[in-house]
C-alpha positions as CSV (number, residue, x, y, z in Angstrom):
1,M,-119.0,211.2,167.7
2,S,-116.2,209.5,167.4
3,D,-114.4,208.0,164.4
4,Y,-115.4,204.5,166.7
5,D,-118.7,205.3,166.1
6,Y,-119.1,206.4,163.2
7,L,-117.4,203.0,162.0
8,W,-120.5,201.0,163.8
9,Q,-123.2,203.0,162.0
10,D,-121.7,202.6,158.9
11,F,-122.2,198.6,159.7
12,L,-125.7,199.2,160.7
13,S,-126.6,201.1,157.5
14,E,-124.9,197.7,156.0
15,Q,-127.6,196.0,157.6
16,T,-130.8,198.6,156.3
17,E,-130.9,197.2,152.6
18,P,-131.6,193.9,153.9
19,A,-134.6,195.2,155.9
20,Q,-135.8,197.1,153.2
21,R,-136.1,194.2,150.9
22,M,-137.8,192.6,153.9
23,Y,-140.5,195.5,154.4
24,R,-141.1,195.0,150.2
25,R,-141.9,191.3,150.8
26,Q,-143.9,192.0,153.8
27,R,-146.2,194.6,151.8
28,K,-146.6,191.6,149.6
29,R,-147.4,189.0,152.0
30,N,-149.5,191.5,153.6
31,G,-151.6,191.8,150.6
32,T,-153.2,188.3,151.5
33,M,-153.8,188.9,154.8
34,Y,-156.8,190.8,153.5
35,T,-160.2,190.4,151.5
36,K,-161.1,193.2,148.5
37,D,-163.8,194.6,150.9
38,G,-160.6,194.8,154.0
39,G,-161.5,191.7,155.3
40,L,-159.1,189.3,157.2
41,S,-158.7,186.4,154.8
42,R,-160.3,183.4,156.7
43,E,-158.9,181.1,153.9
44,K,-155.3,182.0,155.1
45,Y,-156.1,183.1,158.5
46,G,-158.6,181.1,160.0
47,K,-160.8,182.7,162.2
48,P,-157.8,183.9,165.1
49,Y,-161.1,185.7,167.2
50,N,-163.2,185.3,169.8
51,S,-166.8,185.9,168.1
52,S,-167.7,188.8,170.4
53,V,-164.1,190.9,169.4
54,R,-164.8,192.2,165.8
55,P,-161.9,191.5,163.8
56,F,-160.4,194.4,162.2
57,G,-160.7,195.5,158.4
58,T,-164.5,194.8,158.7
59,D,-165.2,198.5,158.6
60,P,-162.7,200.1,156.5
61,L,-164.0,203.4,156.8
62,R,-164.7,204.1,160.3
63,F,-164.0,202.8,164.0
64,E,-166.6,203.8,165.9
65,E,-166.9,201.4,168.6
66,A,-163.7,200.4,171.9
67,I,-163.3,196.8,172.1
68,E,-164.8,195.7,175.2
69,P,-162.9,194.4,177.7
70,D,-165.5,191.5,178.5
71,S,-165.1,189.8,174.5
72,V,-161.5,189.2,175.3
73,D,-160.7,185.7,175.1
74,L,-158.4,184.3,177.7
75,S,-159.3,180.4,177.7
76,D,-155.8,179.8,176.0
77,F,-154.0,181.2,179.0
78,V,-153.7,177.7,181.0
79,V,-150.6,175.7,182.6
80,H,-150.2,172.4,181.6
81,D,-149.2,169.2,183.7
82,T,-146.1,168.6,181.7
83,L,-143.5,170.3,179.3
84,D,-144.5,169.8,175.8
85,D,-143.7,166.9,174.8
86,R,-143.0,167.3,171.2
87,V,-140.0,169.3,172.6
88,W,-139.0,168.1,175.7
89,E,-138.0,164.1,176.1
90,S,-138.7,164.6,180.0
91,D,-139.2,167.7,182.3
92,E,-135.6,168.0,182.8
93,K,-134.1,167.3,179.6
94,I,-134.9,168.9,175.8
95,D,-135.2,166.5,172.9
96,P,-131.3,166.0,172.1
97,Q,-132.4,166.6,167.9
98,I,-134.1,169.8,169.0
99,R,-131.0,170.9,171.0
100,E,-128.8,170.5,168.5
101,R,-131.0,172.0,165.5
102,L,-131.4,175.1,168.0
103,L,-127.8,175.4,168.5
104,K,-126.9,175.2,164.8
105,I,-129.4,178.3,163.7
106,A,-128.2,180.2,166.8
107,K,-124.5,180.3,165.6
108,E,-125.2,180.2,161.8
109,F,-127.3,183.4,163.0
110,Y,-124.6,184.9,164.8
111,D,-122.0,183.9,162.4
112,E,-123.4,185.9,159.3
113,L,-122.7,189.1,161.6
114,G,-118.8,188.3,161.9
115,I,-118.8,189.9,165.4
116,K,-116.1,188.3,167.4
117,A,-117.6,188.7,171.0
118,E,-118.3,185.7,172.6
119,I,-121.0,183.7,173.2
120,K,-121.8,183.6,176.7
121,D,-124.7,181.1,176.0
122,I,-127.6,180.1,174.3
123,T,-130.8,179.6,175.8
124,L,-134.3,178.4,175.4
125,T,-136.8,180.6,177.5
126,G,-140.8,181.6,177.4
127,S,-143.6,179.4,177.3
128,L,-142.2,176.6,175.8
129,A,-139.5,176.4,178.5
130,N,-142.2,176.5,180.8
131,Y,-145.7,174.9,181.5
132,N,-147.7,177.3,180.2
133,W,-147.4,176.7,176.6
134,S,-149.7,176.9,174.0
135,K,-150.4,176.4,170.1
136,H,-149.3,179.9,170.0
137,S,-146.1,179.9,171.3
138,D,-142.7,180.3,170.0
139,L,-139.1,178.5,170.0
140,D,-137.7,181.9,171.7
141,V,-133.7,181.3,171.6
142,H,-131.5,184.2,173.0
143,L,-127.9,184.3,172.5
144,V,-126.5,185.7,175.6
145,V,-123.6,187.9,174.9
146,D,-121.8,190.8,176.6
147,Y,-122.8,194.4,174.9
148,R,-119.5,195.9,175.6
149,D,-117.6,193.3,174.1
150,V,-119.0,194.7,170.9
151,A,-118.9,198.3,171.2
152,D,-119.0,200.8,173.9
153,N,-122.1,202.4,172.1
154,I,-124.7,200.4,174.2
155,D,-127.4,201.6,172.1
156,L,-125.8,201.1,168.8
157,V,-124.9,197.8,169.3
158,K,-128.6,197.2,170.8
159,Q,-129.7,198.9,167.1
160,L,-127.7,196.7,165.4
161,F,-129.0,193.4,166.7
162,R,-132.4,194.3,166.4
163,Q,-131.7,194.7,162.2
164,A,-130.1,192.0,162.5
165,K,-132.9,189.9,164.0
166,S,-135.1,191.5,161.6
167,N,-132.8,190.9,158.5
168,W,-132.5,187.0,159.5
169,N,-136.6,186.9,159.8
170,S,-137.0,188.2,156.5
171,K,-135.2,185.8,155.1
172,H,-136.0,183.2,157.6
173,D,-139.5,180.8,158.1
174,I,-138.2,177.8,160.2
175,K,-140.6,175.9,162.0
176,L,-139.7,172.9,164.4
177,K,-142.6,170.9,165.6
178,N,-144.6,173.5,163.8
179,Y,-143.1,176.4,166.1
180,D,-141.8,179.3,164.7
181,V,-138.0,179.7,165.7
182,E,-137.1,182.9,167.2
183,L,-133.8,184.6,167.7
184,Y,-132.9,187.6,170.3
185,V,-129.6,188.7,171.1
186,Q,-129.3,189.4,174.6
187,D,-127.4,191.4,176.2
188,S,-125.7,189.7,179.6
189,E,-126.4,192.3,182.0
190,E,-129.9,192.3,180.9
191,P,-132.6,191.5,183.4
192,H,-134.6,188.2,182.4
193,F,-137.8,187.8,183.6
194,S,-139.0,184.3,182.5
195,T,-139.6,181.6,185.1
196,G,-138.3,179.0,182.6
197,V,-134.7,179.4,181.3
198,Y,-132.9,176.8,179.9
199,S,-128.9,176.7,178.5
200,L,-128.8,174.8,175.3
201,M,-124.7,175.1,175.6
202,N,-125.1,173.1,178.4
203,D,-127.9,171.1,178.5
204,K,-129.3,172.2,181.5
205,F,-132.0,174.3,183.0
206,L,-130.5,177.5,184.8
207,T,-134.5,178.9,185.8
208,S,-136.4,175.5,186.6
209,P,-140.2,176.3,185.7
210,S,-142.8,175.8,188.0
211,R,-146.4,174.1,187.6
212,R,-147.7,176.4,190.3
213,V,-150.6,178.5,188.9
214,E,-150.3,182.4,188.8
215,D,-153.3,184.3,190.4
216,F,-153.2,187.0,187.9
217,D,-156.1,189.9,187.9
218,R,-158.0,188.6,184.7
219,E,-160.0,191.8,184.4
220,A,-156.9,193.8,184.5
221,V,-155.7,191.9,181.6
222,K,-158.6,191.9,179.9
223,K,-158.9,195.8,180.4
224,K,-155.5,196.5,179.2
225,A,-156.0,194.5,176.0
226,A,-158.6,196.6,175.0
227,S,-157.0,199.5,175.4
228,M,-154.2,198.3,173.6
229,M,-156.6,197.5,170.5
230,D,-158.2,200.0,170.2
231,M,-154.6,201.8,170.1
232,V,-154.3,200.0,166.7
233,E,-158.1,200.6,165.6
234,E,-157.2,204.4,166.2
235,V,-154.3,204.3,163.8
236,Q,-156.2,202.3,161.6
237,L,-158.7,205.1,161.6
238,A,-156.1,208.0,160.7
239,Y,-155.1,205.9,157.6
240,D,-158.4,205.2,156.0
241,E,-159.4,208.6,156.0
242,G,-155.8,209.4,154.3
243,E,-153.9,211.0,157.1
244,Y,-150.6,209.1,156.4
245,D,-148.8,211.4,158.4
246,K,-150.8,210.8,161.2
247,A,-151.2,207.4,160.9
248,F,-147.1,206.7,160.8
249,K,-146.7,208.9,164.0
250,M,-149.6,207.0,165.7
251,A,-148.2,203.5,164.4
252,N,-144.4,204.2,165.8
253,R,-146.1,206.1,169.6
254,A,-148.4,202.9,169.7
255,M,-145.3,200.5,169.5
256,R,-143.1,203.0,172.0
257,K,-146.4,202.9,174.4
258,L,-146.6,198.6,174.3
259,R,-143.3,198.1,174.3
260,K,-142.7,200.4,177.4
261,A,-145.9,198.9,179.2
262,R,-144.4,195.5,178.7
263,T,-141.3,196.2,179.8
264,A,-142.7,198.0,183.1
265,G,-144.9,194.6,184.0
266,L,-142.1,192.5,183.6
267,E,-139.9,194.0,185.9
268,R,-142.7,195.1,188.8
269,E,-144.3,191.5,188.3
270,G,-142.5,189.2,185.9
271,E,-144.6,187.5,183.0
272,Y,-148.2,187.5,184.5
273,S,-148.0,190.6,184.7
274,Y,-151.2,192.1,183.4
275,E,-149.5,194.2,180.6
276,N,-147.1,191.4,179.7
277,L,-150.2,189.1,179.4
278,A,-152.3,191.7,177.3
279,F,-149.3,191.7,175.1
280,K,-149.6,188.4,174.3
281,V,-153.4,188.8,173.7
282,L,-152.8,191.3,170.9
283,R,-150.0,188.7,169.1
284,R,-152.1,185.8,169.7
285,N,-154.9,187.9,168.3
286,E,-152.8,189.5,164.7
287,Y,-152.8,192.7,166.2
288,L,-149.3,193.4,166.4
289,D,-148.7,192.0,163.0
290,R,-151.1,194.6,162.0
291,L,-149.6,197.7,163.4
292,S,-146.4,196.4,161.8
293,K,-148.4,196.7,158.4
294,L,-150.1,200.5,159.1
295,K,-146.6,201.5,159.9
296,V,-145.1,200.6,157.0
297,D,-148.1,201.0,154.5
298,S,-148.8,204.5,156.2
299,Y,-144.9,205.5,155.4
300,D,-144.9,204.0,151.7
301,A,-148.3,206.2,151.4
302,L,-147.4,209.4,153.0
303,M,-143.9,209.5,150.8
304,S,-145.8,208.6,147.7
305,Q,-147.4,211.9,147.9
306,I,-146.0,215.2,146.2
């Protein structure tokens, strides 16, 4: 590697310690997710599952039944007549206070990185920039930067921004109108598949949302979601049986598969691909949080063995 790459690796390493603190906080926070017998804490999380879906953790000893596709609930996937009026003044303009606050959050996050590359735009995207918003939506804010203005090693830059995002999320829990604010540093050359993209810097839509109801294969979504849930259950089984090395490797592999499937779906059919919608099902039903917890806990248990 060049001296330049080594410098960037040093910079990336500096981001690592905050991540370790994040994991420690995450483990403490995750401790409140479950009851003593391993079940999901209803006091904290309510009941996020359709009644026919077996909540994770109800049988900490064995996972013996596959998730049935018909038990996957898609009732929240609807298209509204208007954008969410808690965020938008009209179907053309965002609420000025929301806009200013999101810009402030995004710029302060970027300033903390100490990177001089120009921010080309700051956008709001995802379901809250579209008509398919729901109570599960986030305020997805993208800082658009040319990665090549940061360093020649694009993979290293991507790792840097991913780690910085994790560190920021570990320190902050910001909600606007009861929606979580999620930040992402997007490469200006990266294709984006959302049908609603709003420039917060220029205060206008770059890609206008559509009220058209997309015809998606609900059975394919259910089957894919059930298959993804099964992967998480298999990681849980390995962890419960004390096979921590296996569980850690399976968790990593499951995360890669989930990201790959979602990316492939977005590239092929956009946000209404069955892979992307299945991914959203898992996120809404806490399976992604659970997989992240299993990865951290299995690694800790593995490293605690001598």
